[in-house]
PDBQT receptor file of N, H, CA, C and O in Angstrom, charges set to zero:
ATOM      1  N   MET A   1      92.286 114.916  86.546  1.00  0.00    +0.000 N 
ATOM      2  CA  MET A   1      92.038 113.528  86.917  1.00  0.00    +0.000 C 
ATOM      3  C   MET A   1      90.749 113.478  87.739  1.00  0.00    +0.000 C 
ATOM      4  O   MET A   1      90.613 114.167  88.750  1.00  0.00    +0.000 OA
ATOM      5  N   THR A   2      89.821 112.661  87.289  1.00  0.00    +0.000 N 
ATOM      6  H   THR A   2      89.932 112.101  86.468  1.00  0.00    +0.000 HD
ATOM      7  CA  THR A   2      88.555 112.539  88.003  1.00  0.00    +0.000 C 
ATOM      8  C   THR A   2      88.729 111.659  89.242  1.00  0.00    +0.000 C 
ATOM      9  O   THR A   2      89.758 111.011  89.430  1.00  0.00    +0.000 OA
ATOM     10  N   PHE A   3      87.701 111.659  90.069  1.00  0.00    +0.000 N 
ATOM     11  H   PHE A   3      86.865 112.186  89.916  1.00  0.00    +0.000 HD
ATOM     12  CA  PHE A   3      87.757 110.854  91.284  1.00  0.00    +0.000 C 
ATOM     13  C   PHE A   3      87.857 109.366  90.954  1.00  0.00    +0.000 C 
ATOM     14  O   PHE A   3      88.571 108.627  91.632  1.00  0.00    +0.000 OA
ATOM     15  N   ALA A   4      87.144 108.925  89.913  1.00  0.00    +0.000 N 
ATOM     16  H   ALA A   4      86.564 109.526  89.362  1.00  0.00    +0.000 HD
ATOM     17  CA  ALA A   4      87.182 107.512  89.530  1.00  0.00    +0.000 C 
ATOM     18  C   ALA A   4      88.576 107.115  89.044  1.00  0.00    +0.000 C 
ATOM     19  O   ALA A   4      89.049 106.021  89.351  1.00  0.00    +0.000 OA
ATOM     20  N   GLN A   5      89.230 107.984  88.297  1.00  0.00    +0.000 N 
ATOM     21  H   GLN A   5      88.846 108.873  88.047  1.00  0.00    +0.000 HD
ATOM     22  CA  GLN A   5      90.591 107.696  87.834  1.00  0.00    +0.000 C 
ATOM     23  C   GLN A   5      91.561 107.667  89.012  1.00  0.00    +0.000 C 
ATOM     24  O   GLN A   5      92.452 106.820  89.075  1.00  0.00    +0.000 OA
ATOM     25  N   TRP A   6      91.376 108.597  89.940  1.00  0.00    +0.000 N 
ATOM     26  H   TRP A   6      90.652 109.285  89.889  1.00  0.00    +0.000 HD
ATOM     27  CA  TRP A   6      92.220 108.639  91.127  1.00  0.00    +0.000 C 
ATOM     28  C   TRP A   6      92.033 107.365  91.959  1.00  0.00    +0.000 C 
ATOM     29  O   TRP A   6      92.998 106.809  92.483  1.00  0.00    +0.000 OA
ATOM     30  N   MET A   7      90.795 106.919  92.071  1.00  0.00    +0.000 N 
ATOM     31  H   MET A   7      90.011 107.371  91.645  1.00  0.00    +0.000 HD
ATOM     32  CA  MET A   7      90.491 105.705  92.829  1.00  0.00    +0.000 C 
ATOM     33  C   MET A   7      91.102 104.484  92.151  1.00  0.00    +0.000 C 
ATOM     34  O   MET A   7      91.638 103.606  92.827  1.00  0.00    +0.000 OA
ATOM     35  N   ARG A   8      91.028 104.420  90.828  1.00  0.00    +0.000 N 
ATOM     36  H   ARG A   8      90.593 105.133  90.279  1.00  0.00    +0.000 HD
ATOM     37  CA  ARG A   8      91.602 103.295  90.085  1.00  0.00    +0.000 C 
ATOM     38  C   ARG A   8      93.120 103.247  90.263  1.00  0.00    +0.000 C 
ATOM     39  O   ARG A   8      93.691 102.176  90.468  1.00  0.00    +0.000 OA
ATOM     40  N   GLN A   9      93.770 104.413  90.182  1.00  0.00    +0.000 N 
ATOM     41  H   GLN A   9      93.306 105.283  90.015  1.00  0.00    +0.000 HD
ATOM     42  CA  GLN A   9      95.220 104.474  90.364  1.00  0.00    +0.000 C 
ATOM     43  C   GLN A   9      95.599 104.092  91.796  1.00  0.00    +0.000 C 
ATOM     44  O   GLN A   9      96.572 103.370  92.012  1.00  0.00    +0.000 OA
ATOM     45  N   GLY A  10      94.834 104.574  92.765  1.00  0.00    +0.000 N 
ATOM     46  H   GLY A  10      94.043 105.160  92.589  1.00  0.00    +0.000 HD
ATOM     47  CA  GLY A  10      95.085 104.213  94.159  1.00  0.00    +0.000 C 
ATOM     48  C   GLY A  10      94.920 102.719  94.393  1.00  0.00    +0.000 C 
ATOM     49  O   GLY A  10      95.687 102.111  95.140  1.00  0.00    +0.000 OA
ATOM     50  N   HIS A  11      93.919 102.133  93.754  1.00  0.00    +0.000 N 
ATOM     51  H   HIS A  11      93.296 102.627  93.148  1.00  0.00    +0.000 HD
ATOM     52  CA  HIS A  11      93.683 100.689  93.879  1.00  0.00    +0.000 C 
ATOM     53  C   HIS A  11      94.877  99.904  93.326  1.00  0.00    +0.000 C 
ATOM     54  O   HIS A  11      95.284  98.898  93.906  1.00  0.00    +0.000 OA
ATOM     55  N   ARG A  12      95.429 100.362  92.217  1.00  0.00    +0.000 N 
ATOM     56  H   ARG A  12      95.098 101.179  91.745  1.00  0.00    +0.000 HD
ATOM     57  CA  ARG A  12      96.604  99.693  91.640  1.00  0.00    +0.000 C 
ATOM     58  C   ARG A  12      97.803  99.766  92.571  1.00  0.00    +0.000 C 
ATOM     59  O   ARG A  12      98.490  98.765  92.779  1.00  0.00    +0.000 OA
ATOM     60  N   TRP A  13      98.061 100.942  93.134  1.00  0.00    +0.000 N 
ATOM     61  H   TRP A  13      97.503 101.755  92.965  1.00  0.00    +0.000 HD
ATOM     62  CA  TRP A  13      99.202 101.084  94.046  1.00  0.00    +0.000 C 
ATOM     63  C   TRP A  13      98.992 100.279  95.331  1.00  0.00    +0.000 C 
ATOM     64  O   TRP A  13      99.941  99.723  95.883  1.00  0.00    +0.000 OA
ATOM     65  N   LEU A  14      97.760 100.223  95.794  1.00  0.00    +0.000 N 
ATOM     66  H   LEU A  14      96.989 100.675  95.346  1.00  0.00    +0.000 HD
ATOM     67  CA  LEU A  14      97.475  99.406  96.979  1.00  0.00    +0.000 C 
ATOM     68  C   LEU A  14      97.718  97.928  96.697  1.00  0.00    +0.000 C 
ATOM     69  O   LEU A  14      98.185  97.198  97.571  1.00  0.00    +0.000 OA
ATOM     70  N   SER A  15      97.404  97.485  95.485  1.00  0.00    +0.000 N 
ATOM     71  H   SER A  15      97.024  98.078  94.775  1.00  0.00    +0.000 HD
ATOM     72  CA  SER A  15      97.642  96.079  95.153  1.00  0.00    +0.000 C 
ATOM     73  C   SER A  15      99.136  95.772  95.132  1.00  0.00    +0.000 C 
ATOM     74  O   SER A  15      99.545  94.681  95.530  1.00  0.00    +0.000 OA
ATOM     75  N   ILE A  16      99.950  96.712  94.675  1.00  0.00    +0.000 N 
ATOM     76  H   ILE A  16      99.617  97.598  94.351  1.00  0.00    +0.000 HD
ATOM     77  CA  ILE A  16     101.407  96.524  94.708  1.00  0.00    +0.000 C 
ATOM     78  C   ILE A  16     101.888  96.460  96.146  1.00  0.00    +0.000 C 
ATOM     79  O   ILE A  16     102.693  95.596  96.495  1.00  0.00    +0.000 OA
ATOM     80  N   LEU A  17     101.402  97.365  96.983  1.00  0.00    +0.000 N 
ATOM     81  H   LEU A  17     100.748  98.067  96.700  1.00  0.00    +0.000 HD
ATOM     82  CA  LEU A  17     101.784  97.372  98.399  1.00  0.00    +0.000 C 
ATOM     83  C   LEU A  17     101.360  96.085  99.096  1.00  0.00    +0.000 C 
ATOM     84  O   LEU A  17     102.121  95.524  99.885  1.00  0.00    +0.000 OA
ATOM     85  N   PHE A  18     100.145  95.614  98.806  1.00  0.00    +0.000 N 
ATOM     86  H   PHE A  18      99.527  96.070  98.165  1.00  0.00    +0.000 HD
ATOM     87  CA  PHE A  18      99.652  94.369  99.390  1.00  0.00    +0.000 C 
ATOM     88  C   PHE A  18     100.519  93.185  98.955  1.00  0.00    +0.000 C 
ATOM     89  O   PHE A  18     100.874  92.340  99.776  1.00  0.00    +0.000 OA
ATOM     90  N   THR A  19     100.855  93.127  97.676  1.00  0.00    +0.000 N 
ATOM     91  H   THR A  19     100.567  93.814  97.009  1.00  0.00    +0.000 HD
ATOM     92  CA  THR A  19     101.685  92.033  97.167  1.00  0.00    +0.000 C 
ATOM     93  C   THR A  19     103.054  92.021  97.835  1.00  0.00    +0.000 C 
ATOM     94  O   THR A  19     103.552  90.959  98.208  1.00  0.00    +0.000 OA
ATOM     95  N   LEU A  20     103.664  93.185  97.990  1.00  0.00    +0.000 N 
ATOM     96  H   LEU A  20     103.260  94.048  97.688  1.00  0.00    +0.000 HD
ATOM     97  CA  LEU A  20     104.964  93.261  98.659  1.00  0.00    +0.000 C 
ATOM     98  C   LEU A  20     104.880  92.833 100.122  1.00  0.00    +0.000 C 
ATOM     99  O   LEU A  20     105.787  92.180 100.636  1.00  0.00    +0.000 OA
ATOM    100  N   ALA A  21     103.789  93.204 100.788  1.00  0.00    +0.000 N 
ATOM    101  H   ALA A  21     103.051  93.735 100.370  1.00  0.00    +0.000 HD
ATOM    102  CA  ALA A  21     103.617  92.815 102.185  1.00  0.00    +0.000 C 
ATOM    103  C   ALA A  21     103.441  91.300 102.319  1.00  0.00    +0.000 C 
ATOM    104  O   ALA A  21     103.955  90.703 103.265  1.00  0.00    +0.000 OA
ATOM    105  N   VAL A  22     102.727  90.680 101.391  1.00  0.00    +0.000 N 
ATOM    106  H   VAL A  22     102.310  91.165 100.623  1.00  0.00    +0.000 HD
ATOM    107  CA  VAL A  22     102.544  89.227 101.428  1.00  0.00    +0.000 C 
ATOM    108  C   VAL A  22     103.862  88.518 101.139  1.00  0.00    +0.000 C 
ATOM    109  O   VAL A  22     104.187  87.526 101.792  1.00  0.00    +0.000 OA
ATOM    110  N   ILE A  23     104.622  89.016 100.168  1.00  0.00    +0.000 N 
ATOM    111  H   ILE A  23     104.358  89.822  99.637  1.00  0.00    +0.000 HD
ATOM    112  CA  ILE A  23     105.928  88.424  99.861  1.00  0.00    +0.000 C 
ATOM    113  C   ILE A  23     106.858  88.529 101.066  1.00  0.00    +0.000 C 
ATOM    114  O   ILE A  23     107.556  87.571 101.397  1.00  0.00    +0.000 OA
ATOM    115  N   ALA A  24     106.870  89.682 101.719  1.00  0.00    +0.000 N 
ATOM    116  H   ALA A  24     106.303  90.461 101.451  1.00  0.00    +0.000 HD
ATOM    117  CA  ALA A  24     107.701  89.851 102.917  1.00  0.00    +0.000 C 
ATOM    118  C   ALA A  24     107.257  88.905 104.024  1.00  0.00    +0.000 C 
ATOM    119  O   ALA A  24     108.085  88.377 104.766  1.00  0.00    +0.000 OA
ATOM    120  N   ASN A  25     105.964  88.696 104.131  1.00  0.00    +0.000 N 
ATOM    121  H   ASN A  25     105.291  89.125 103.528  1.00  0.00    +0.000 HD
ATOM    122  CA  ASN A  25     105.430  87.791 105.140  1.00  0.00    +0.000 C 
ATOM    123  C   ASN A  25     105.915  86.360 104.898  1.00  0.00    +0.000 C 
ATOM    124  O   ASN A  25     106.376  85.691 105.823  1.00  0.00    +0.000 OA
ATOM    125  N   PHE A  26     105.808  85.896 103.652  1.00  0.00    +0.000 N 
ATOM    126  H   PHE A  26     105.433  86.439 102.900  1.00  0.00    +0.000 HD
ATOM    127  CA  PHE A  26     106.261  84.540 103.338  1.00  0.00    +0.000 C 
ATOM    128  C   PHE A  26     107.769  84.394 103.498  1.00  0.00    +0.000 C 
ATOM    129  O   PHE A  26     108.248  83.355 103.952  1.00  0.00    +0.000 OA
ATOM    130  N   ALA A  27     108.510  85.418 103.131  1.00  0.00    +0.000 N 
ATOM    131  H   ALA A  27     108.121  86.262 102.762  1.00  0.00    +0.000 HD
ATOM    132  CA  ALA A  27     109.969  85.369 103.297  1.00  0.00    +0.000 C 
ATOM    133  C   ALA A  27     110.339  85.298 104.780  1.00  0.00    +0.000 C 
ATOM    134  O   ALA A  27     111.257  84.569 105.157  1.00  0.00    +0.000 OA
ATOM    135  N   ALA A  28     109.638  86.043 105.608  1.00  0.00    +0.000 N 
ATOM    136  H   ALA A  28     108.893  86.636 105.301  1.00  0.00    +0.000 HD
ATOM    137  CA  ALA A  28     109.912  86.016 107.047  1.00  0.00    +0.000 C 
ATOM    138  C   ALA A  28     109.523  84.667 107.643  1.00  0.00    +0.000 C 
ATOM    139  O   ALA A  28     110.188  84.188 108.561  1.00  0.00    +0.000 OA
ATOM    140  N   MET A  29     108.457  84.046 107.137  1.00  0.00    +0.000 N 
ATOM    141  H   MET A  29     107.916  84.435 106.391  1.00  0.00    +0.000 HD
ATOM    142  CA  MET A  29     108.056  82.731 107.640  1.00  0.00    +0.000 C 
ATOM    143  C   MET A  29     109.070  81.661 107.264  1.00  0.00    +0.000 C 
ATOM    144  O   MET A  29     109.250  80.691 108.001  1.00  0.00    +0.000 OA
ATOM    145  N   ALA A  30     109.733  81.828 106.129  1.00  0.00    +0.000 N 
ATOM    146  H   ALA A  30     109.587  82.616 105.531  1.00  0.00    +0.000 HD
ATOM    147  CA  ALA A  30     110.747  80.859 105.721  1.00  0.00    +0.000 C 
ATOM    148  C   ALA A  30     111.961  80.922 106.634  1.00  0.00    +0.000 C 
ATOM    149  O   ALA A  30     112.638  79.915 106.842  1.00  0.00    +0.000 OA
ATOM    150  N   ILE A  31     112.235  82.088 107.173  1.00  0.00    +0.000 N 
ATOM    151  H   ILE A  31     111.685  82.906 107.004  1.00  0.00    +0.000 HD
ATOM    152  CA  ILE A  31     113.390  82.262 108.059  1.00  0.00    +0.000 C 
ATOM    153  C   ILE A  31     113.076  81.777 109.467  1.00  0.00    +0.000 C 
ATOM    154  O   ILE A  31     113.923  81.167 110.121  1.00  0.00    +0.000 OA
ATOM    155  N   GLY A  32     111.879  82.042 109.925  1.00  0.00    +0.000 N 
ATOM    156  H   GLY A  32     111.192  82.536 109.394  1.00  0.00    +0.000 HD
ATOM    157  CA  GLY A  32     111.495  81.678 111.296  1.00  0.00    +0.000 C 
ATOM    158  C   GLY A  32     110.134  82.256 111.603  1.00  0.00    +0.000 C 
ATOM    159  O   GLY A  32     109.320  82.466 110.703  1.00  0.00    +0.000 OA
ATOM    160  N   THR A  33     109.890  82.511 112.860  1.00  0.00    +0.000 N 
ATOM    161  H   THR A  33     110.552  82.341 113.591  1.00  0.00    +0.000 HD
ATOM    162  CA  THR A  33     108.624  83.104 113.275  1.00  0.00    +0.000 C 
ATOM    163  C   THR A  33     108.679  84.607 113.015  1.00  0.00    +0.000 C 
ATOM    164  O   THR A  33     109.531  85.298 113.574  1.00  0.00    +0.000 OA
ATOM    165  N   PRO A  34     107.779  85.122 112.171  1.00  0.00    +0.000 N 
ATOM    166  CA  PRO A  34     107.816  86.562 111.870  1.00  0.00    +0.000 C 
ATOM    167  C   PRO A  34     107.229  87.380 113.017  1.00  0.00    +0.000 C 
ATOM    168  O   PRO A  34     106.404  86.875 113.778  1.00  0.00    +0.000 OA
ATOM    169  N   PRO A  35     107.646  88.632 113.145  1.00  0.00    +0.000 N 
ATOM    170  CA  PRO A  35     107.035  89.498 114.167  1.00  0.00    +0.000 C 
ATOM    171  C   PRO A  35     105.573  89.762 113.828  1.00  0.00    +0.000 C 
ATOM    172  O   PRO A  35     105.173  89.719 112.664  1.00  0.00    +0.000 OA
ATOM    173  N   MET A  36     104.795  90.032 114.847  1.00  0.00    +0.000 N 
ATOM    174  H   MET A  36     105.120  90.067 115.792  1.00  0.00    +0.000 HD
ATOM    175  CA  MET A  36     103.360  90.197 114.653  1.00  0.00    +0.000 C 
ATOM    176  C   MET A  36     103.019  91.374 113.736  1.00  0.00    +0.000 C 
ATOM    177  O   MET A  36     102.045  91.301 112.986  1.00  0.00    +0.000 OA
ATOM    178  N   TRP A  37     103.797  92.447 113.781  1.00  0.00    +0.000 N 
ATOM    179  H   TRP A  37     104.588  92.506 114.390  1.00  0.00    +0.000 HD
ATOM    180  CA  TRP A  37     103.499  93.581 112.915  1.00  0.00    +0.000 C 
ATOM    181  C   TRP A  37     103.638  93.203 111.452  1.00  0.00    +0.000 C 
ATOM    182  O   TRP A  37     102.938  93.751 110.601  1.00  0.00    +0.000 OA
ATOM    183  N   LEU A  38     104.537  92.268 111.148  1.00  0.00    +0.000 N 
ATOM    184  H   LEU A  38     105.105  91.822 111.840  1.00  0.00    +0.000 HD
ATOM    185  CA  LEU A  38     104.703  91.827 109.767  1.00  0.00    +0.000 C 
ATOM    186  C   LEU A  38     103.582  90.874 109.348  1.00  0.00    +0.000 C 
ATOM    187  O   LEU A  38     103.174  90.859 108.186  1.00  0.00    +0.000 OA
ATOM    188  N   VAL A  39     103.095  90.092 110.290  1.00  0.00    +0.000 N 
ATOM    189  H   VAL A  39     103.426  90.104 111.233  1.00  0.00    +0.000 HD
ATOM    190  CA  VAL A  39     101.992  89.177 109.987  1.00  0.00    +0.000 C 
ATOM    191  C   VAL A  39     100.735  89.959 109.621  1.00  0.00    +0.000 C 
ATOM    192  O   VAL A  39     100.000  89.570 108.714  1.00  0.00    +0.000 OA
ATOM    193  N   TYR A  40     100.490  91.060 110.327  1.00  0.00    +0.000 N 
ATOM    194  H   TYR A  40     101.088  91.375 111.064  1.00  0.00    +0.000 HD
ATOM    195  CA  TYR A  40      99.280  91.853 110.087  1.00  0.00    +0.000 C 
ATOM    196  C   TYR A  40      99.498  92.984 109.088  1.00  0.00    +0.000 C 
ATOM    197  O   TYR A  40      98.558  93.730 108.815  1.00  0.00    +0.000 OA
ATOM    198  N   ALA A  41     100.682  93.140 108.538  1.00  0.00    +0.000 N 
ATOM    199  H   ALA A  41     101.446  92.533 108.759  1.00  0.00    +0.000 HD
ATOM    200  CA  ALA A  41     100.973  94.220 107.590  1.00  0.00    +0.000 C 
ATOM    201  C   ALA A  41     100.109  94.185 106.325  1.00  0.00    +0.000 C 
ATOM    202  O   ALA A  41      99.762  95.252 105.819  1.00  0.00    +0.000 OA
ATOM    203  N   PRO A  42      99.742  93.011 105.787  1.00  0.00    +0.000 N 
ATOM    204  CA  PRO A  42      98.906  93.031 104.575  1.00  0.00    +0.000 C 
ATOM    205  C   PRO A  42      97.452  93.455 104.807  1.00  0.00    +0.000 C 
ATOM    206  O   PRO A  42      96.743  93.753 103.846  1.00  0.00    +0.000 OA
ATOM    207  N   LEU A  43      97.004  93.487 106.043  1.00  0.00    +0.000 N 
ATOM    208  H   LEU A  43      97.580  93.245 106.824  1.00  0.00    +0.000 HD
ATOM    209  CA  LEU A  43      95.582  93.756 106.291  1.00  0.00    +0.000 C 
ATOM    210  C   LEU A  43      95.130  95.183 105.972  1.00  0.00    +0.000 C 
ATOM    211  O   LEU A  43      94.074  95.339 105.358  1.00  0.00    +0.000 OA
ATOM    212  N   PRO A  44      95.870  96.240 106.353  1.00  0.00    +0.000 N 
ATOM    213  CA  PRO A  44      95.390  97.582 105.992  1.00  0.00    +0.000 C 
ATOM    214  C   PRO A  44      95.263  97.808 104.484  1.00  0.00    +0.000 C 
ATOM    215  O   PRO A  44      94.239  98.332 104.045  1.00  0.00    +0.000 OA
ATOM    216  N   PRO A  45      96.274  97.431 103.658  1.00  0.00    +0.000 N 
ATOM    217  CA  PRO A  45      96.052  97.609 102.219  1.00  0.00    +0.000 C 
ATOM    218  C   PRO A  45      94.911  96.738 101.689  1.00  0.00    +0.000 C 
ATOM    219  O   PRO A  45      94.205  97.135 100.762  1.00  0.00    +0.000 OA
ATOM    220  N   LEU A  46      94.731  95.567 102.271  1.00  0.00    +0.000 N 
ATOM    221  H   LEU A  46      95.305  95.245 103.024  1.00  0.00    +0.000 HD
ATOM    222  CA  LEU A  46      93.650  94.689 101.830  1.00  0.00    +0.000 C 
ATOM    223  C   LEU A  46      92.291  95.317 102.112  1.00  0.00    +0.000 C 
ATOM    224  O   LEU A  46      91.393  95.254 101.272  1.00  0.00    +0.000 OA
ATOM    225  N   PHE A  47      92.133  95.920 103.284  1.00  0.00    +0.000 N 
ATOM    226  H   PHE A  47      92.862  95.970 103.966  1.00  0.00    +0.000 HD
ATOM    227  CA  PHE A  47      90.875  96.588 103.621  1.00  0.00    +0.000 C 
ATOM    228  C   PHE A  47      90.616  97.765 102.685  1.00  0.00    +0.000 C 
ATOM    229  O   PHE A  47      89.494  97.950 102.211  1.00  0.00    +0.000 OA
ATOM    230  N   LEU A  48      91.657  98.566 102.416  1.00  0.00    +0.000 N 
ATOM    231  H   LEU A  48      92.568  98.416 102.800  1.00  0.00    +0.000 HD
ATOM    232  CA  LEU A  48      91.491  99.697 101.509  1.00  0.00    +0.000 C 
ATOM    233  C   LEU A  48      91.197  99.230 100.086  1.00  0.00    +0.000 C 
ATOM    234  O   LEU A  48      90.453  99.886  99.356  1.00  0.00    +0.000 OA
ATOM    235  N   MET A  49      91.781  98.094  99.692  1.00  0.00    +0.000 N 
ATOM    236  H   MET A  49      92.384  97.561 100.285  1.00  0.00    +0.000 HD
ATOM    237  CA  MET A  49      91.481  97.538  98.376  1.00  0.00    +0.000 C 
ATOM    238  C   MET A  49      90.033  97.047  98.314  1.00  0.00    +0.000 C 
ATOM    239  O   MET A  49      89.396  97.132  97.264  1.00  0.00    +0.000 OA
ATOM    240  N   LEU A  50      89.519  96.544  99.411  1.00  0.00    +0.000 N 
ATOM    241  H   LEU A  50      90.036  96.476 100.264  1.00  0.00    +0.000 HD
ATOM    242  CA  LEU A  50      88.116  96.132  99.458  1.00  0.00    +0.000 C 
ATOM    243  C   LEU A  50      87.204  97.325  99.198  1.00  0.00    +0.000 C 
ATOM    244  O   LEU A  50      86.274  97.244  98.395  1.00  0.00    +0.000 OA
ATOM    245  N   VAL A  51      87.475  98.424  99.879  1.00  0.00    +0.000 N 
ATOM    246  H   VAL A  51      88.230  98.490 100.531  1.00  0.00    +0.000 HD
ATOM    247  CA  VAL A  51      86.645  99.622  99.736  1.00  0.00    +0.000 C 
ATOM    248  C   VAL A  51      86.747 100.174  98.314  1.00  0.00    +0.000 C 
ATOM    249  O   VAL A  51      85.729 100.453  97.680  1.00  0.00    +0.000 OA
ATOM    250  N   SER A  52      87.971 100.331  97.816  1.00  0.00    +0.000 N 
ATOM    251  H   SER A  52      88.797 100.104  98.331  1.00  0.00    +0.000 HD
ATOM    252  CA  SER A  52      88.126 100.892  96.471  1.00  0.00    +0.000 C 
ATOM    253  C   SER A  52      87.617  99.922  95.405  1.00  0.00    +0.000 C 
ATOM    254  O   SER A  52      87.067 100.357  94.393  1.00  0.00    +0.000 OA
ATOM    255  N   GLY A  53      87.787  98.632  95.612  1.00  0.00    +0.000 N 
ATOM    256  H   GLY A  53      88.234  98.279  96.435  1.00  0.00    +0.000 HD
ATOM    257  CA  GLY A  53      87.294  97.649  94.653  1.00  0.00    +0.000 C 
ATOM    258  C   GLY A  53      85.783  97.631  94.574  1.00  0.00    +0.000 C 
ATOM    259  O   GLY A  53      85.221  97.503  93.486  1.00  0.00    +0.000 OA
ATOM    260  N   LEU A  54      85.117  97.757  95.710  1.00  0.00    +0.000 N 
ATOM    261  H   LEU A  54      85.574  97.861  96.594  1.00  0.00    +0.000 HD
ATOM    262  CA  LEU A  54      83.654  97.818  95.697  1.00  0.00    +0.000 C 
ATOM    263  C   LEU A  54      83.159  99.076  94.990  1.00  0.00    +0.000 C 
ATOM    264  O   LEU A  54      82.155  99.045  94.278  1.00  0.00    +0.000 OA
ATOM    265  N   TYR A  55      83.871 100.178  95.194  1.00  0.00    +0.000 N 
ATOM    266  H   TYR A  55      84.686 100.204  95.772  1.00  0.00    +0.000 HD
ATOM    267  CA  TYR A  55      83.511 101.412  94.497  1.00  0.00    +0.000 C 
ATOM    268  C   TYR A  55      83.684 101.235  92.985  1.00  0.00    +0.000 C 
ATOM    269  O   TYR A  55      82.803 101.601  92.206  1.00  0.00    +0.000 OA
ATOM    270  N   LEU A  56      84.821 100.675  92.580  1.00  0.00    +0.000 N 
ATOM    271  H   LEU A  56      85.536 100.377  93.213  1.00  0.00    +0.000 HD
ATOM    272  CA  LEU A  56      85.069 100.475  91.153  1.00  0.00    +0.000 C 
ATOM    273  C   LEU A  56      84.101  99.462  90.549  1.00  0.00    +0.000 C 
ATOM    274  O   LEU A  56      83.739  99.573  89.377  1.00  0.00    +0.000 OA
ATOM    275  N   PHE A  57      83.685  98.485  91.331  1.00  0.00    +0.000 N 
ATOM    276  H   PHE A  57      83.979  98.395  92.282  1.00  0.00    +0.000 HD
ATOM    277  CA  PHE A  57      82.711  97.507  90.859  1.00  0.00    +0.000 C 
ATOM    278  C   PHE A  57      81.355  98.157  90.609  1.00  0.00    +0.000 C 
ATOM    279  O   PHE A  57      80.686  97.840  89.626  1.00  0.00    +0.000 OA
ATOM    280  N   ALA A  58      80.950  99.062  91.490  1.00  0.00    +0.000 N 
ATOM    281  H   ALA A  58      81.494  99.320  92.288  1.00  0.00    +0.000 HD
ATOM    282  CA  ALA A  58      79.631  99.686  91.389  1.00  0.00    +0.000 C 
ATOM    283  C   ALA A  58      79.602 100.837  90.388  1.00  0.00    +0.000 C 
ATOM    284  O   ALA A  58      78.519 101.268  89.992  1.00  0.00    +0.000 OA
ATOM    285  N   LEU A  59      80.741 101.338  89.976  1.00  0.00    +0.000 N 
ATOM    286  H   LEU A  59      81.621 100.988  90.298  1.00  0.00    +0.000 HD
ATOM    287  CA  LEU A  59      80.804 102.503  89.096  1.00  0.00    +0.000 C 
ATOM    288  C   LEU A  59      80.050 102.329  87.780  1.00  0.00    +0.000 C 
ATOM    289  O   LEU A  59      79.287 103.228  87.426  1.00  0.00    +0.000 OA
ATOM    290  N   PRO A  60      80.207 101.238  87.032  1.00  0.00    +0.000 N 
ATOM    291  CA  PRO A  60      79.451 101.113  85.777  1.00  0.00    +0.000 C 
ATOM    292  C   PRO A  60      77.939 101.021  85.987  1.00  0.00    +0.000 C 
ATOM    293  O   PRO A  60      77.167 101.523  85.171  1.00  0.00    +0.000 OA
ATOM    294  N   TYR A  61      77.523 100.388  87.064  1.00  0.00    +0.000 N 
ATOM    295  H   TYR A  61      78.150  99.979  87.727  1.00  0.00    +0.000 HD
ATOM    296  CA  TYR A  61      76.093 100.273  87.347  1.00  0.00    +0.000 C 
ATOM    297  C   TYR A  61      75.503 101.651  87.664  1.00  0.00    +0.000 C 
ATOM    298  O   TYR A  61      74.391 101.968  87.242  1.00  0.00    +0.000 OA
ATOM    299  N   ALA A  62      76.245 102.453  88.400  1.00  0.00    +0.000 N 
ATOM    300  H   ALA A  62      77.148 102.196  88.743  1.00  0.00    +0.000 HD
ATOM    301  CA  ALA A  62      75.765 103.809  88.718  1.00  0.00    +0.000 C 
ATOM    302  C   ALA A  62      75.724 104.671  87.456  1.00  0.00    +0.000 C 
ATOM    303  O   ALA A  62      74.817 105.489  87.301  1.00  0.00    +0.000 OA
ATOM    304  N   ALA A  63      76.683 104.502  86.561  1.00  0.00    +0.000 N 
ATOM    305  H   ALA A  63      77.419 103.837  86.687  1.00  0.00    +0.000 HD
ATOM    306  CA  ALA A  63      76.698 105.277  85.319  1.00  0.00    +0.000 C 
ATOM    307  C   ALA A  63      75.514 104.903  84.437  1.00  0.00    +0.000 C 
ATOM    308  O   ALA A  63      74.889 105.774  83.831  1.00  0.00    +0.000 OA
ATOM    309  N   ARG A  64      75.206 103.620  84.365  1.00  0.00    +0.000 N 
ATOM    310  H   ARG A  64      75.714 102.913  84.858  1.00  0.00    +0.000 HD
ATOM    311  CA  ARG A  64      74.045 103.184  83.585  1.00  0.00    +0.000 C 
ATOM    312  C   ARG A  64      72.748 103.743  84.158  1.00  0.00    +0.000 C 
ATOM    313  O   ARG A  64      71.853 104.163  83.424  1.00  0.00    +0.000 OA
ATOM    314  N   ARG A  65      72.670 103.740  85.473  1.00  0.00    +0.000 N 
ATOM    315  H   ARG A  65      73.396 103.399  86.069  1.00  0.00    +0.000 HD
ATOM    316  CA  ARG A  65      71.453 104.243  86.117  1.00  0.00    +0.000 C 
ATOM    317  C   ARG A  65      71.303 105.747  85.869  1.00  0.00    +0.000 C 
ATOM    318  O   ARG A  65      70.196 106.235  85.643  1.00  0.00    +0.000 OA
ATOM    319  N   ARG A  66      72.426 106.479  85.911  1.00  0.00    +0.000 N 
ATOM    320  H   ARG A  66      73.326 106.082  86.094  1.00  0.00    +0.000 HD
ATOM    321  CA  ARG A  66      72.376 107.921  85.633  1.00  0.00    +0.000 C 
ATOM    322  C   ARG A  66      72.004 108.207  84.188  1.00  0.00    +0.000 C 
ATOM    323  O   ARG A  66      71.290 109.168  83.904  1.00  0.00    +0.000 OA
ATOM    324  N   ALA A  67      72.491 107.366  83.267  1.00  0.00    +0.000 N 
ATOM    325  H   ALA A  67      73.071 106.584  83.497  1.00  0.00    +0.000 HD
ATOM    326  CA  ALA A  67      72.201 107.570  81.847  1.00  0.00    +0.000 C 
ATOM    327  C   ALA A  67      70.728 107.292  81.540  1.00  0.00    +0.000 C 
ATOM    328  O   ALA A  67      70.127 107.945  80.686  1.00  0.00    +0.000 OA
ATOM    329  N   ARG A  68      70.166 106.328  82.238  1.00  0.00    +0.000 N 
ATOM    330  H   ARG A  68      70.655 105.798  82.932  1.00  0.00    +0.000 HD
ATOM    331  CA  ARG A  68      68.756 105.974  82.020  1.00  0.00    +0.000 C 
ATOM    332  C   ARG A  68      67.811 107.030  82.554  1.00  0.00    +0.000 C 
ATOM    333  O   ARG A  68      66.831 107.398  81.906  1.00  0.00    +0.000 OA
ATOM    334  N   GLY A  69      68.122 107.513  83.752  1.00  0.00    +0.000 N 
ATOM    335  H   GLY A  69      68.918 107.214  84.279  1.00  0.00    +0.000 HD
ATOM    336  CA  GLY A  69      67.171 108.373  84.443  1.00  0.00    +0.000 C 
ATOM    337  C   GLY A  69      67.456 109.778  84.243  1.00  0.00    +0.000 C 
ATOM    338  O   GLY A  69      66.741 110.633  84.763  1.00  0.00    +0.000 OA
TER     339      GLY A  69
């Protein structure tokens, strides 16, 4: 498994984790005031998804540049 494949798989799992954290957040808000740790729970996966998403976005451009030069 190459680094790009590993990054793509990690990005997918992070999106599942982020979705579950958001669902838990909304469910807790429906019950009452959620604890602060639950309110901020979606932020770490979101930040990691930002980093991996930017890498995956730039990957085809870097491949084209390598093929040209």
